[in-house]
C-alpha positions in Angstrom: 72.3 44.9 29.3 73.1 46.6 32.6 74.5 44.8 35.6 74.0 47.8 38.0 72.9 46.9 41.5 73.8 47.1 45.2 75.0 43.5 45.5 76.6 42.0 42.3 77.5 38.8 44.0 74.0 38.1 45.2 72.8 38.9 41.7 75.1 36.3 40.3 74.0 33.8 42.8 70.3 34.5 42.1 70.6 34.1 38.3 72.9 31.1 38.6 70.2 29.1 40.4 68.1 29.2 37.3 70.9 28.4 34.8 71.8 25.1 33.2 75.1 23.5 34.1 76.8 22.6 30.8 80.3 21.8 32.1 79.2 19.2 34.8 80.9 21.1 37.7 78.9 24.4 37.5 81.9 26.1 36.0 79.9 27.1 32.9 76.2 28.0 33.4 73.8 28.8 30.6 70.5 30.6 30.3 68.8 30.6 26.8 67.3 34.0 26.0 66.2 33.1 22.5 66.1 29.6 21.0 68.1 28.8 17.8 67.4 26.3 15.1 69.2 23.5 13.3 72.2 21.5 14.4 74.5 22.2 17.3 77.8 23.8 16.6 80.4 21.2 15.6 83.9 21.0 17.2 86.5 22.9 15.2 83.7 24.9 13.3 84.2 28.5 12.3 81.6 30.6 14.1 80.2 34.1 13.5 79.1 35.5 16.8 78.3 38.7 18.6 79.3 38.8 22.2 79.7 41.1 25.3 81.6 40.2 28.4 80.8 41.8 31.8 82.6 41.9 35.2 80.7 42.0 38.5 81.6 45.5 39.3 81.2 47.2 35.9 78.0 48.4 34.1 79.7 48.5 30.7 81.2 45.4 29.0 85.0 44.9 29.3 85.0 43.2 25.9 82.5 43.3 23.1 82.4 43.0 19.3 78.8 44.3 18.9 80.1 47.6 17.6 81.5 45.9 14.5 79.3 46.0 11.4 80.6 42.6 10.3 82.0 40.4 13.1 85.1 38.4 12.3 84.8 34.6 11.6 86.5 32.7 14.4 87.6 29.1 14.5 87.0 27.1 17.6 90.2 25.8 19.1 92.3 28.6 17.5 90.7 32.1 17.6 88.7 31.6 20.8 90.9 31.4 23.9 88.2 31.2 26.7 87.5 27.6 27.5 84.0 28.6 28.8 83.1 30.4 25.6 84.1 27.4 23.5 82.0 25.0 25.7 79.1 27.5 25.5 79.2 27.8 21.7 79.2 24.0 21.4 75.8 24.0 23.1 74.3 26.6 20.7 72.3 26.5 17.5 72.2 29.1 14.7 70.2 32.2 15.7 70.4 31.4 19.4 71.0 34.1 22.0 72.2 33.0 25.5 73.7 34.3 28.7 76.6 32.4 30.3 78.4 32.6 33.7 82.1 31.5 33.5 83.9 30.6 36.7 87.6 31.6 36.8 88.8 28.1 35.7 86.8 28.5 32.5 87.6 32.2 32.0 90.7 34.1 33.0 92.0 31.9 35.8 93.5 32.7 39.2 95.7 35.5 37.9 93.1 37.3 35.7 94.2 39.5 32.9 95.6 42.8 34.3 94.6 45.6 34.2 91.1 44.8 33.0 90.3 41.4 34.6 91.0 40.9 38.3 92.2 37.6 39.8 89.7 34.8 40.2 86.9 36.7 38.4 83.6 35.1 37.5 82.4 36.8 34.3 79.1 37.0 32.5 78.9 36.8 28.7 76.0 37.3 26.4 76.5 35.5 23.1 74.5 35.5 19.9 75.4 32.8 17.4 74.7 34.3 13.9 76.0 31.4 11.9 78.6 28.7 11.8 80.4 26.6 9.2 81.9 23.2 9.6 85.2 24.2 8.1 87.1 21.3 9.9 85.3 18.8 7.7 86.2 20.8 4.6 89.8 21.3 5.7 90.3 17.6 6.3 88.7 16.6 3.0 90.8 19.0 1.0 94.0 17.6 2.6 93.3 14.2 1.1 94.8 13.1 -2.2 92.6 13.0 -5.3 92.6 9.2 -5.1 91.3 9.3 -1.5 88.7 11.9 -2.4 87.4 9.7 -5.2 86.4 7.1 -2.5 83.7 9.5 -1.3 80.2 9.9 -2.9 79.5 12.9 -5.0 77.2 14.4 -2.4 80.2 14.6 0.0 82.2 16.5 -2.7 79.3 18.9 -3.4 78.9 19.5 0.4 82.6 20.4 0.9 82.6 22.6 -2.3 79.5 24.4 -1.0 81.2 25.0 2.4 84.3 26.4 0.7 82.1 28.7 -1.4 80.3 29.9 1.7 83.6 30.6 3.4 84.6 32.5 0.4 81.4 34.5 0.5 82.0 35.4 4.1 85.6 36.5 3.3 84.3 38.5 0.3 81.8 40.4 2.5 84.7 41.3 4.8 86.5 42.7 1.7 89.2 40.0 2.0 89.1 39.4 -1.8 92.3 37.5 -2.1 91.4 35.1 0.7 87.9 34.7 -0.8 89.2 33.8 -4.3 91.5 31.2 -2.7 88.4 29.5 -1.2 86.5 29.7 -4.5 89.4 28.2 -6.4 89.7 25.4 -3.9 86.0 24.6 -4.4 86.3 24.7 -8.1 89.3 22.3 -8.1 87.3 19.8 -6.0 84.5 19.8 -8.6 86.8 19.5 -11.6 88.7 16.7 -10.1 85.6 14.6 -10.0 84.1 12.9 -13.0 80.3 12.8 -12.4 78.0 10.4 -14.3 75.7 12.2 -16.8 72.7 12.1 -14.6 74.6 13.9 -11.8 76.6 16.3 -14.0 73.8 18.9 -13.8 74.2 19.2 -10.0 78.0 19.7 -10.4 77.5 22.3 -13.1 75.0 24.3 -11.0 77.5 24.5 -8.2 80.4 25.2 -10.5 78.4 28.1 -12.2 78.0 29.9 -8.9 81.7 29.5 -8.0 82.8 30.8 -11.4 80.6 33.9 -11.1 82.0 34.5 -7.6 85.6 34.1 -8.9 84.9 36.6 -11.7 83.7 39.2 -9.2 86.6 38.5 -6.8 89.1 39.1 -9.6 87.3 42.3 -10.6 87.7 43.5 -7.0 91.4 42.5 -7.2 91.7 44.7 -10.4 92.6 41.7 -12.6 90.0 42.1 -15.4 91.6 39.6 -17.7 91.3 36.8 -15.1 87.8 37.9 -14.3 86.9 37.7 -18.0 88.4 34.2 -18.1 86.1 32.9 -15.3 83.1 34.8 -16.7 83.6 33.1 -20.1 83.8 29.7 -18.4 80.5 30.5 -16.7 79.0 31.3 -20.1 80.1 27.9 -21.4 77.8 26.3 -18.8 75.0 28.8 -19.3 75.2 31.0 -22.4 72.4 33.3 -21.4 73.3 33.7 -17.7 72.7 37.4 -17.0 75.3 37.6 -14.2 78.0 36.0 -16.4 77.3 38.4 -19.2 77.4 41.3 -16.7 80.7 40.1 -15.2 82.2 39.9 -18.7 80.9 43.4 -19.4 82.5 44.7 -16.2 85.8 43.1 -17.2 85.6 44.7 -20.6 85.1 48.2 -19.0 88.2 47.6 -16.9 90.1 46.5 -20.0 89.0 49.5 -22.0 90.1 51.9 -19.2 93.4 50.0 -19.0 93.9 50.3 -22.8 93.5 54.1 -22.6 96.4 54.1 -20.1 98.5 51.5 -22.0 97.3 51.6 -25.7 100.1 49.3 -26.9 99.9 46.7 -24.2 99.7 43.4 -26.1 97.9 41.4 -23.4 95.2 44.0 -22.9 94.5 44.3 -26.7 94.4 40.6 -27.1 91.8 40.2 -24.3 89.6 42.9 -25.8 89.8 41.3 -29.2 88.8 37.9 -27.6 85.9 39.6 -25.8 84.7 41.3 -28.9 84.9 38.0 -30.9 82.9 36.2 -28.1 80.1 38.8 -28.1 79.9 38.7 -31.9 79.5 34.9 -31.8 76.9 35.3 -29.0 74.9 37.9 -31.0 75.1 35.7 -34.2 73.6 32.8 -32.2 70.8 35.0 -30.8 69.9 36.2 -34.3 69.9 32.7 -35.7 67.6 31.5 -32.9 65.2 34.4 -33.5 65.2 33.7 -37.2 64.3 30.1 -36.6 61.6 31.0 -34.2 59.9 33.4 -36.6 60.4 31.0 -39.5 58.5 28.3 -37.6 55.9 30.9 -36.7 55.0 31.3 -40.3 53.8 27.7 -40.4 52.1 27.7 -37.0 51.9 29.4 -33.6 55.1 29.8 -31.7 53.3 29.1 -28.4 51.8 25.7 -29.3 48.3 26.7 -30.3 46.7 24.9 -33.3 
């Protein structure tokens, strides 16, 4: 976007006449360029945004994160310091692109921010809301004791665990593997604290399986194959034929084999490899037995139900 022109102030005045007042005093004005969908951003949410900020007398943005391949996740009330931007984000939905005018009170104030921002500057921001996560709800829930968490329905626990997993996924994409595994383990702990009735256990296990797979991958990235193997095996307890779980265990084995070449007498490495070999032997024995039963039954009739 270019702000070039002979009279920047008159341009601001012209566009402001068509903008929506979202602060109540015309200190923050908004013009929606592309509509979003879903719920509005919640207070204290963590947001993923692209933005560019412009001064009246500059064609190029004085601040922008659009050059970044993966924008940083920012938490409202902590990482975002402009009051106007926070109010603007609270009026947005996922996928929305909007233009905002911030008066000095909602931007950089009477003093500005030398040397880039002059005193009493009205600034224009274009903001695209890529996504947001209600991490505040999750943070508050995780701070409760186990007894207090037990007072909430299972759906609440699943929602919080899913939010933690999504936060972990975002951190993983940013290659912050340690922070990602902290979120994954937090989600896993929430699920394992809760005793679900049999009819709801399948929902818990489905969410737990995804978290275990992510934990295994995170620990592989942290070069801790034994721990990755541990979580991969736990995933296989839930689903013995899960292709991703088998692949994660295979990746862990490759790491351990390479480590064994470097330290052939390392007791821990050798034990993990023995355990993995034993696990795969058991797995193959079960597969052979299943095939044997299937073909044995086929001798007396069709294996696909035809008579």
